[in-house]
One Martini backbone bead per residue (centre of mass of N, CA, C, O) as a GRO file, in nm:
protein
  264
    1MET     BB    1   0.096   0.036   0.023
    2PHE     BB    2   0.027   0.374  -0.070
    3TYR     BB    3   0.118   0.668   0.142
    4GLN     BB    4   0.087   1.029   0.076
    5LYS     BB    5   0.182   1.355   0.150
    6TYR     BB    6   0.079   1.699   0.037
    7LEU     BB    7   0.137   2.013  -0.034
    8PRO     BB    8   0.009   2.290  -0.122
    9LEU     BB    9  -0.009   2.564  -0.259
   10PRO     BB   10   0.010   2.868  -0.112
   11VAL     BB   11  -0.273   2.979  -0.220
   12LEU     BB   12  -0.428   2.719  -0.063
   13ARG     BB   13  -0.359   2.721   0.257
   14PRO     BB   14  -0.617   2.871   0.376
   15TYR     BB   15  -0.800   2.592   0.282
   16ILE     BB   16  -0.555   2.373   0.275
   17HIS     BB   17  -0.357   2.143   0.423
   18TRP     BB   18  -0.378   1.866   0.241
   19PHE     BB   19  -0.266   1.597   0.052
   20TYR     BB   20  -0.350   1.260  -0.066
   21ILE     BB   21  -0.218   0.930  -0.150
   22LEU     BB   22  -0.392   0.620  -0.231
   23GLU     BB   23  -0.254   0.289  -0.293
   24TYR     BB   24  -0.371  -0.036  -0.435
   25THR     BB   25  -0.247  -0.377  -0.525
   26GLY     BB   26  -0.444  -0.701  -0.475
   27GLY     BB   27  -0.676  -0.792  -0.621
   28ASP     BB   28  -0.876  -1.023  -0.439
   29SER     BB   29  -0.751  -0.915  -0.204
   30VAL     BB   30  -0.800  -0.801   0.132
   31LEU     BB   31  -0.747  -0.478   0.290
   32ASP     BB   32  -0.745  -0.391   0.625
   33VAL     BB   33  -0.767  -0.048   0.739
   34PRO     BB   34  -0.701   0.148   0.992
   35GLY     BB   35  -0.873   0.425   1.141
   36LEU     BB   36  -0.866   0.748   1.275
   37ALA     BB   37  -0.957   0.969   1.471
   38ASN     BB   38  -1.039   1.305   1.340
   39PRO     BB   39  -1.052   1.670   1.249
   40SER     BB   40  -1.113   1.610   0.950
   41CYS     BB   41  -1.199   1.744   0.632
   42ALA     BB   42  -1.311   1.586   0.318
   43LEU     BB   43  -1.210   1.520  -0.025
   44VAL     BB   44  -1.269   1.230  -0.233
   45PHE     BB   45  -1.088   1.071  -0.503
   46ASN     BB   46  -1.176   0.798  -0.715
   47TYR     BB   47  -0.950   0.648  -0.971
   48GLY     BB   48  -1.036   0.367  -0.886
   49ASP     BB   49  -1.128   0.142  -0.696
   50ARG     BB   50  -1.361   0.107  -0.482
   51TYR     BB   51  -1.424   0.133  -0.135
   52GLN     BB   52  -1.470   0.030   0.198
   53LEU     BB   53  -1.678   0.113   0.492
   54SER     BB   54  -1.633   0.111   0.858
   55ASN     BB   55  -1.859   0.225   1.117
   56VAL     BB   56  -2.102   0.365   1.309
   57HIS     BB   57  -2.281   0.383   1.017
   58TYR     BB   58  -2.109   0.152   0.867
   59THR     BB   59  -2.116  -0.160   0.656
   60GLN     BB   60  -1.947  -0.211   0.396
   61GLU     BB   61  -1.936   0.062   0.236
   62LEU     BB   62  -1.968   0.176  -0.083
   63LEU     BB   63  -1.807   0.426  -0.214
   64PRO     BB   64  -1.793   0.685  -0.388
   65THR     BB   65  -1.610   0.835  -0.623
   66ALA     BB   66  -1.708   1.102  -0.473
   67PHE     BB   67  -1.642   1.245  -0.136
   68PHE     BB   68  -1.756   1.350   0.171
   69SER     BB   69  -1.582   1.413   0.491
   70GLY     BB   70  -1.614   1.420   0.811
   71VAL     BB   71  -1.565   1.408   1.116
   72SER     BB   72  -1.384   1.170   1.316
   73THR     BB   73  -1.493   1.037   1.631
   74GLU     BB   74  -1.414   0.749   1.525
   75PRO     BB   75  -1.315   0.468   1.433
   76PHE     BB   76  -1.205   0.294   1.129
   77THR     BB   77  -1.258   0.100   0.815
   78ILE     BB   78  -1.079   0.001   0.530
   79SER     BB   79  -1.151  -0.182   0.217
   80LEU     BB   80  -0.923  -0.327  -0.003
   81ARG     BB   81  -0.968  -0.380  -0.368
   82GLY     BB   82  -0.767  -0.427  -0.623
   83ARG     BB   83  -0.739  -0.098  -0.784
   84VAL     BB   84  -0.645   0.153  -0.584
   85GLY     BB   85  -0.736   0.517  -0.611
   86SER     BB   86  -0.662   0.808  -0.402
   87LEU     BB   87  -0.762   1.156  -0.350
   88GLY     BB   88  -0.706   1.379  -0.086
   89VAL     BB   89  -0.878   1.663   0.075
   90ILE     BB   90  -0.767   1.874   0.335
   91PHE     BB   91  -0.956   2.090   0.520
   92ARG     BB   92  -1.061   2.375   0.614
   93ALA     BB   93  -1.350   2.473   0.745
   94ALA     BB   94  -1.434   2.706   0.556
   95ALA     BB   95  -1.399   2.566   0.279
   96PHE     BB   96  -1.588   2.327   0.330
   97LEU     BB   97  -1.855   2.480   0.402
   98ASP     BB   98  -1.870   2.728   0.186
   99SER     BB   99  -1.801   2.595  -0.106
  100PHE     BB  100  -2.044   2.344  -0.091
  101ARG     BB  101  -2.312   2.368   0.062
  102LEU     BB  102  -2.343   2.217   0.325
  103PRO     BB  103  -2.429   2.080   0.580
  104PRO     BB  104  -2.403   2.076   0.886
  105LEU     BB  105  -2.122   1.949   1.033
  106GLU     BB  106  -2.258   1.780   1.258
  107GLU     BB  107  -2.403   1.591   1.036
  108LEU     BB  108  -2.104   1.476   0.923
  109ASN     BB  109  -2.023   1.299   1.136
  110ASP     BB  110  -1.902   0.999   1.007
  111GLN     BB  111  -1.962   1.084   0.713
  112ARG     BB  112  -2.068   1.013   0.360
  113LEU     BB  113  -2.084   1.214   0.063
  114ASN     BB  114  -2.197   1.268  -0.242
  115ALA     BB  115  -2.043   1.497  -0.447
  116SER     BB  116  -2.229   1.510  -0.702
  117GLU     BB  117  -2.493   1.590  -0.542
  118TRP     BB  118  -2.350   1.869  -0.419
  119ALA     BB  119  -2.125   1.965  -0.676
  120GLY     BB  120  -2.134   1.788  -0.920
  121ARG     BB  121  -1.994   1.631  -1.204
  122GLU     BB  122  -1.698   1.741  -1.175
  123MET     BB  123  -1.604   1.532  -0.970
  124ASP     BB  124  -1.610   1.279  -1.152
  125ASP     BB  125  -1.446   1.401  -1.386
  126PHE     BB  126  -1.183   1.434  -1.217
  127CYS     BB  127  -1.126   1.134  -1.176
  128ALA     BB  128  -1.058   1.082  -1.475
  129GLN     BB  129  -0.812   1.269  -1.482
  130LEU     BB  130  -0.648   1.120  -1.267
  131ALA     BB  131  -0.634   0.844  -1.414
  132ALA     BB  132  -0.468   0.972  -1.667
  133ALA     BB  133  -0.252   1.046  -1.472
  134GLU     BB  134   0.098   1.012  -1.441
  135GLY     BB  135   0.153   1.004  -1.138
  136ALA     BB  136   0.160   1.182  -0.846
  137HIS     BB  137   0.256   1.470  -0.941
  138LYS     BB  138   0.038   1.509  -1.161
  139LYS     BB  139  -0.200   1.489  -0.967
  140ILE     BB  140  -0.118   1.731  -0.791
  141ASP     BB  141  -0.124   1.939  -1.014
  142LEU     BB  142  -0.424   1.905  -1.079
  143VAL     BB  143  -0.544   1.975  -0.794
  144ASN     BB  144  -0.429   2.255  -0.773
  145GLN     BB  145  -0.574   2.370  -1.027
  146PHE     BB  146  -0.862   2.304  -0.951
  147PHE     BB  147  -0.860   2.497  -0.686
  148ILE     BB  148  -0.779   2.756  -0.812
  149ASN     BB  149  -1.034   2.769  -0.988
  150TYR     BB  150  -1.251   2.725  -0.768
  151PHE     BB  151  -1.151   2.971  -0.572
  152GLY     BB  152  -1.155   3.216  -0.767
  153HIS     BB  153  -1.502   3.245  -0.713
  154ARG     BB  154  -1.501   3.110  -0.380
  155GLN     BB  155  -1.379   3.270  -0.153
  156PRO     BB  156  -1.352   3.222   0.168
  157ALA     BB  157  -1.411   3.338   0.474
  158ILE     BB  158  -1.237   3.423   0.760
  159GLN     BB  159  -1.328   3.323   1.072
  160THR     BB  160  -1.312   3.290   1.403
  161ALA     BB  161  -1.341   2.977   1.411
  162ASP     BB  162  -1.106   2.929   1.215
  163GLN     BB  163  -0.886   3.053   1.393
  164LEU     BB  164  -0.928   2.865   1.631
  165ALA     BB  165  -0.875   2.598   1.485
  166ASN     BB  166  -0.589   2.666   1.384
  167HIS     BB  167  -0.466   2.703   1.666
  168ILE     BB  168  -0.511   2.418   1.768
  169LEU     BB  169  -0.338   2.284   1.549
  170GLU     BB  170  -0.072   2.437   1.603
  171GLN     BB  171  -0.086   2.323   1.920
  172ARG     BB  172  -0.182   2.017   1.915
  173GLY     BB  173  -0.403   2.054   2.157
  174LEU     BB  174  -0.204   2.217   2.374
  175LEU     BB  175  -0.469   2.352   2.539
  176SER     BB  176  -0.680   2.568   2.686
  177MET     BB  177  -0.986   2.720   2.696
  178GLU     BB  178  -0.893   2.970   2.849
  179ALA     BB  179  -0.667   3.050   2.649
  180LEU     BB  180  -0.853   3.077   2.401
  181THR     BB  181  -1.051   3.298   2.502
  182ALA     BB  182  -0.831   3.508   2.567
  183ARG     BB  183  -0.696   3.537   2.286
  184PHE     BB  184  -1.003   3.593   2.134
  185HIS     BB  185  -1.222   3.735   2.304
  186VAL     BB  186  -1.416   3.498   2.423
  187SER     BB  187  -1.658   3.315   2.526
  188ALA     BB  188  -1.737   2.999   2.607
  189ARG     BB  189  -2.018   2.999   2.475
  190HIS     BB  190  -1.934   3.123   2.201
  191LEU     BB  191  -1.728   2.910   2.129
  192ARG     BB  192  -1.920   2.667   2.115
  193ARG     BB  193  -2.109   2.781   1.896
  194LEU     BB  194  -1.905   2.824   1.670
  195PHE     BB  195  -1.812   2.530   1.648
  196LYS     BB  196  -2.077   2.392   1.580
  197GLU     BB  197  -2.118   2.555   1.312
  198ARG     BB  198  -1.807   2.532   1.174
  199VAL     BB  199  -1.700   2.223   1.276
  200GLY     BB  200  -1.909   2.006   1.462
  201VAL     BB  201  -1.756   2.051   1.734
  202SER     BB  202  -1.610   2.093   2.011
  203PRO     BB  203  -1.325   2.244   2.117
  204LYS     BB  204  -1.238   2.022   2.318
  205PHE     BB  205  -1.266   1.783   2.120
  206TYR     BB  206  -1.080   1.890   1.902
  207ALA     BB  207  -0.826   1.899   2.081
  208ARG     BB  208  -0.831   1.599   2.156
  209LEU     BB  209  -0.790   1.489   1.871
  210LYS     BB  210  -0.520   1.633   1.813
  211ARG     BB  211  -0.360   1.525   2.054
  212PHE     BB  212  -0.383   1.232   1.975
  213GLY     BB  213  -0.249   1.250   1.697
  214TYR     BB  214   0.027   1.343   1.806
  215THR     BB  215   0.079   1.105   1.996
  216HIS     BB  216   0.064   0.887   1.776
  217TYR     BB  217   0.297   0.992   1.607
  218CYS     BB  218   0.517   0.961   1.829
  219LEU     BB  219   0.485   0.657   1.854
  220GLN     BB  220   0.565   0.586   1.561
  221ALA     BB  221   0.852   0.753   1.595
  222GLY     BB  222   0.973   0.666   1.886
  223GLN     BB  223   0.862   0.919   2.108
  224PHE     BB  224   0.775   0.741   2.365
  225ASN     BB  225   0.672   0.867   2.699
  226TRP     BB  226   0.484   0.859   2.964
  227ARG     BB  227   0.577   1.106   3.131
  228HIS     BB  228   0.586   1.311   2.901
  229PHE     BB  229   0.283   1.290   2.809
  230VAL     BB  230   0.145   1.346   3.081
  231GLY     BB  231   0.298   1.618   3.144
  232ASP     BB  232   0.323   1.778   2.839
  233HIS     BB  233   0.033   1.667   2.673
  234GLY     BB  234  -0.238   1.715   2.872
  235TYR     BB  235  -0.246   1.475   3.063
  236TYR     BB  236  -0.345   1.392   3.373
  237ASP     BB  237  -0.307   1.078   3.309
  238GLN     BB  238  -0.265   0.760   3.202
  239ALA     BB  239  -0.570   0.689   3.181
  240HIS     BB  240  -0.644   0.917   2.977
  241LEU     BB  241  -0.462   0.824   2.750
  242ILE     BB  242  -0.580   0.539   2.715
  243ARG     BB  243  -0.869   0.627   2.658
  244ASP     BB  244  -0.811   0.778   2.390
  245PHE     BB  245  -0.696   0.540   2.235
  246LYS     BB  246  -0.947   0.360   2.253
  247THR     BB  247  -1.153   0.563   2.131
  248PHE     BB  248  -0.976   0.660   1.853
  249SER     BB  249  -0.859   0.340   1.774
  250GLY     BB  250  -0.932   0.065   1.959
  251ARG     BB  251  -0.645   0.088   2.112
  252PRO     BB  252  -0.383   0.058   2.287
  253PRO     BB  253  -0.071   0.193   2.282
  254LYS     BB  254   0.102  -0.084   2.259
  255LEU     BB  255  -0.084  -0.139   1.971
  256GLN     BB  256  -0.037   0.099   1.752
  257TRP     BB  257   0.174   0.013   1.562
  258ARG     BB  258   0.146   0.067   1.198
  259PRO     BB  259   0.248   0.056   0.864
  260ASP     BB  260  -0.085   0.077   0.756
  261GLU     BB  261  -0.180   0.337   0.859
  262PHE     BB  262  -0.483   0.539   0.852
  263SER     BB  263  -0.500   0.908   0.814
  264HIS     BB  264  -0.732   1.223   0.791
   0.00000   0.00000   0.00000
């Protein structure tokens, strides 16, 4: 399985965090790949065989050619078979919500929506263009140009909730809600309302997801130390850290490392 992340061109970075390419060629054999709960909203283009998803809402659901993915609040599994090729676009909240006229993001948590039904046939047509492009870098060039053109006349405004979300991501979730409200001069109640409307989850839960993701990354990179993570990375004690790992990945920390782990 090939999985690689790519940064967008600078002009797109206010709206897009990164792209990824996922490819798998396995014939009739099925590869089940665990996915982690994460705070990302995505648009995924399948330019190869479509794959199946299982999570809190779906059991072996065959996903559309192009689909929108909301925040994943729980772990999930994708099942790859045949010749799979997918390019994912990981959005910042403003671009995801405003550019595609989607339902409230809270309704999209753990859901996958057919992109052609919400954004038109150009989404499926772009999958065909990706399939014809040879090599990962040509595909990334195509998707950069696609969104330069797309955002050219749909540039979303950056609102307070988007700035709050970006700050949480930059801090890797390692901050208190008190520090967040003080920095942006908003009340705790207003902060929660903004997040529900613009991001789909509470700010505390969003920070918890990001903190878990960073902790999981450090574990994979061999930089894991119990005392360091409990003391420096915002966990009250070891039990809280273990709870987050079980909740967001389905496994305790000692069983986390997987060479084929998938997360967006």
